[in-house]
N, C-alpha and C positions, 0 to 999 in steps of 0.2 A: 741703819745701824746699831742701833742699842735693840731693835726688836728681833734682828737678825743674831746677835749677840747671846739673846736669852733664848730665842729661838732655839739656838745648836746647845746651848749649855745645858736650859732648865726644859721650856717645853713651850708648844706652839699655845697653851693656853696661856699661862703666864707672862708671856708676850705680847699675848692679843690685851689680856688685862692692862699693863705698863701702858700702852699703845693708847688704850683708852683714856687713862686715868692723865697722860700729857695732853689730850684733847680737849677732856675735860676743863682741865686748868687754863688751857690756853681760852677756852670758851669765857672763862670765869674773867679772867683780865680782861678780856675784849669789852664785858659790861662795865665790868670794875676795873680801871687802869691800876687805880691806888693800893688795891687790895694787898699788893708785895711791899715789905719794907725795902727801904734801899740797900742795893746791896754795898756792905762796910767796905769790900777789899777794893772797890772802885770809887772811892767816894774823891778821890784824888782828881778824878775828870771831874770837868764841868758839865755833865750831863745827867739826867736823870735814869739812871741805870736801878732794878729794882727784881727783884725775883720772889718766886715762889717754890716750895721746897715740896718735892714729890717723893713718895715713899721712902721720907728721911733721908735722901740716900743722893735722890738729885737735886738740884737748883735750872730753874728753868728761868734764864736771865731773860729780861726785857727791857727795851731801853722805849718810856714815855715820856715824849714830846709834843708840842703843836698837838696836843689831844690827838695820838698819834700813838700807838703801841707796835712794835717790831719785837716778835721775839730773837734774840742773838743768836743763844746757846743753849745746850743742855749740858751741865758741869757735874760730872760725878763728885761728891761732896769728900768721896775717901782719897781724892788727890790732893797735892800739896798746895796749899791756899794761894804758896808765890805763883801756882802755876796760872792760876786765875789774872791774880795783881798783875804780873810782867806781862800778860797776854798784850801782843801787839792790836790783835781786833779791836781794842779800844781805847787803841791811840789815834785820835785825829782830830 
Protein backbone atom coordinates (compact mmCIF):
# COMPACT_ATOMS: atom_id res chain seq x y z
CA UNK A 1 0.00 0.00 0.00
CA UNK A 2 2.75 2.46 0.95
CA UNK A 3 4.83 1.27 -1.99
CA UNK A 4 1.95 1.86 -4.41
CA UNK A 5 1.26 5.29 -2.98
CA UNK A 6 4.84 6.50 -3.34
CA UNK A 7 5.25 4.83 -6.69
CA UNK A 8 2.27 6.78 -8.04
CA UNK A 9 2.91 10.17 -6.40
CA UNK A 10 6.71 10.19 -6.21
CA UNK A 11 8.75 7.64 -8.13
CA UNK A 12 9.34 3.95 -8.46
CA UNK A 13 12.92 4.33 -7.23
CA UNK A 14 11.85 6.18 -4.05
CA UNK A 15 9.13 3.60 -3.35
CA UNK A 16 11.65 0.80 -3.83
CA UNK A 17 14.15 2.52 -1.50
CA UNK A 18 11.49 2.91 1.19
CA UNK A 19 10.45 -0.73 0.87
CA UNK A 20 14.09 -1.81 1.26
CA UNK A 21 14.32 0.25 4.46
CA UNK A 22 11.25 -1.44 5.91
CA UNK A 23 12.73 -4.84 5.11
CA UNK A 24 16.09 -3.88 6.64
CA UNK A 25 14.41 -2.74 9.86
CA UNK A 26 12.33 -5.91 9.99
CA UNK A 27 15.53 -7.95 9.79
CA UNK A 28 17.10 -5.89 12.59
CA UNK A 29 14.05 -6.52 14.75
CA UNK A 30 14.33 -10.23 14.00
CA UNK A 31 17.97 -10.27 15.13
CA UNK A 32 17.61 -7.87 18.08
CA UNK A 33 13.96 -7.78 19.18
CA UNK A 34 14.53 -5.31 22.00
CA UNK A 35 16.17 -2.75 19.71
CA UNK A 36 13.02 -0.64 19.57
CA UNK A 37 11.68 1.22 22.59
CA UNK A 38 8.28 0.43 24.01
CA UNK A 39 5.49 2.24 22.20
CA UNK A 40 4.31 4.93 24.67
CA UNK A 41 0.87 5.21 23.05
CA UNK A 42 0.22 1.52 23.76
CA UNK A 43 1.55 1.26 27.31
CA UNK A 44 -1.97 0.84 28.69
CA UNK A 45 -1.99 -2.71 27.30
CA UNK A 46 -0.28 -5.61 29.04
CA UNK A 47 1.82 -6.53 26.03
CA UNK A 48 5.32 -5.68 24.93
CA UNK A 49 4.52 -3.38 22.00
CA UNK A 50 7.64 -1.81 20.53
CA UNK A 51 8.54 0.25 17.48
CA UNK A 52 11.34 1.40 15.23
CA UNK A 53 11.20 4.65 13.32
CA UNK A 54 11.69 4.50 9.55
CA UNK A 55 12.56 7.73 7.73
CA UNK A 56 11.40 9.85 10.70
CA UNK A 57 7.86 9.38 9.43
CA UNK A 58 6.75 5.78 9.92
CA UNK A 59 6.66 3.59 12.99
CA UNK A 60 7.07 -0.10 12.38
CA UNK A 61 5.09 -1.36 15.37
CA UNK A 62 5.72 -4.88 16.57
CA UNK A 63 4.92 -7.19 19.44
CA UNK A 64 7.69 -9.03 21.22
CA UNK A 65 6.58 -11.84 23.50
CA UNK A 66 7.63 -15.42 24.17
CA UNK A 67 10.81 -14.84 22.15
CA UNK A 68 8.70 -14.11 19.06
CA UNK A 69 8.39 -10.86 17.12
CA UNK A 70 5.33 -10.01 15.08
CA UNK A 71 5.18 -6.85 13.01
CA UNK A 72 1.67 -5.52 13.50
CA UNK A 73 1.50 -2.36 11.45
CA UNK A 74 3.21 0.52 9.77
CA UNK A 75 1.89 3.72 11.27
CA UNK A 76 2.33 7.15 9.71
CA UNK A 77 3.46 9.46 12.53
CA UNK A 78 1.74 12.43 10.87
CA UNK A 79 -1.60 11.02 11.97
CA UNK A 80 -3.39 11.97 15.15
CA UNK A 81 -1.73 9.93 17.96
CA UNK A 82 -5.15 9.01 19.35
CA UNK A 83 -5.76 7.04 16.15
CA UNK A 84 -3.07 4.60 17.27
CA UNK A 85 -3.88 4.75 20.97
CA UNK A 86 -7.56 3.97 20.41
CA UNK A 87 -7.09 1.36 17.69
CA UNK A 88 -9.13 -1.81 18.15
CA UNK A 89 -6.20 -3.77 16.74
CA UNK A 90 -4.45 -3.77 20.13
CA UNK A 91 -7.46 -4.50 22.34
CA UNK A 92 -7.40 -8.20 23.13
